N, C-alpha and C positions, 0 to 999 in steps of 0.2 A: 505494500500501501504505499501510496506516496503522501508525501509530507505536505502540509497546508502550506509550508513556506514554498514548497517546490516550484509552482508558477513564477515566483518573483527572483529566484536565484538562478533560474537555467538559461541556456541560450535563448535570446529574442525576449529576455524579461524585460519589464518595466523598469527604466532607470530611475531613481529617486530624483525628484524635482528639487531643481538648484535655483535657489531665490537668488542667487547672485547673478543669473543669467538672464533675471527679467529687467536689469536696469537698463536697458536697451530700450525696453518697452516705455520705461519712465520718461526717458530722455524723450524718445518720439512724442508722447503724450505732450509733454511741455513745448515742443515743438509746433505741435499740430494748435496746443491752444492758443499761443502766440500768432499762430497764421490767422488762427479765426479772430482774435482780437484785432489785430489790424485791418481786416476786412469788414468786421461787422462792429468796429466801435468799441469795442471793451477797454479796459485798462493801459493796455499795450499800445492800443490804438490811438483814437484822437483826443485822447486827455480824458476821456469819462466814458460812463455808461451810455447806450441809447437810453433815452426817456421812453419808457412803456408802463403807463400808469396802469395799477391792480384794479380789477373788476370782481365784483360779485353781482350773479345773477338768481336770481330767484323768481319762481310760478307760484302763483295762486289759482285758482278757478278762474277769477276775475282779471288779472293782470299779470305782467311780467315788472319784475323791480329788478332796477340794475342801479349798483353804486359802484362809484369810481372814485378815487383817490388822484385828486388834483392838488397837490399842497402846493401854496404860494402863487395860484395863479388866479387870475380876475375873469369873471363871465366874458369879457371881449377874447379873451386867449383862447378860446374853444369854441366849436359848433356841436351841436346835437341836430340830426336828420334821421329821418324815416324814410327808406327806400326799399321798396319791394320787399317786406317782411325781413328788411335788415336796420337794425340800428347803429347808424354811423356817430361816433364821436372822433372829431379830429381836431389838433389844434397845434400850438407851440409853446413850451417852455421855454423861455429866453433866458441865457445865463447872464448870471450879474457879472456886472461889469466890473473890473478889478481895480480899486483905490489904489493912488499913489500912498507911498508911504506904508504899506503893508506888505509883509513878506509873505507870500501865501506858500505853507509848507504842505499842503494837501487839498487836492480839490476832488470830491467825491461825489456831489452832487450831480445828479443826471440832469440833462436837458435835451433840448431840440423837437423837431417835430415829429407828432403821433399820430396815429389813426387806429381805433378799436372798431372793430365791424363785428356786431353780436346777430347772428340769425336767429330770428323767432318762429317757431313752429308752428304757431296757428296765425290765422289772421287777425288783425287788430285793427282798431278803431281810431286812425290817423288824426281824427278831429278832437281827441280827449287826452291826448299824451300831454304829460305835465313834468316839467324838471325845474328841479329848485337847486341852487348851490348854495353850500353854507360851511363854514370852517374847513375849507379845502375839499369838502366831500360832493361831487356831484351826484344827485338822487334821482332817476328816470321813472316814472311811472306809466307803462303802457299799457291800455286796457286792451283786452281780447274783444271781438265783436262779438255780438248776441250768437251768432251762428257757432263761434267756437267755444263757446262757455257751454258746460255741461246742462243736461238738462234730466230733471227727474221725470219718470216715466212712472205714471199708476199702474200698479199691476192689478185688472180685474180679477174677479173670482165669479 
């Protein structure tokens, strides 16, 4: 009878994993990250990350409710549009001007143009869409059309 270890010790056996041999993977990963940063605007690229505001989308039986973080912006800096079952939020967060007499050691705040397109699954009522902006948060309520809302069916006996 063969030993349980025999498959691991004979000809054609699997070699133990050499952790030292994986360093070239780490180098390749770092080089690829640097390349993507240069083209997509990461830290190594154009001096800061691309501004992409974070969004939450919720749905009730009557509405879609979108909240979008737009800190430091004014309502004139962005636009809200409804196009063919899609909610479009576009705008631009401008970079703060560097002031003379200050030495900037780190600039991490993201800036630039942005566009968020949120697809909506149901027909909506475009005349009743509401948007409000308060404390850096845009809140958009998009009512579903009457035809898209659930209807209770009475069961007859």
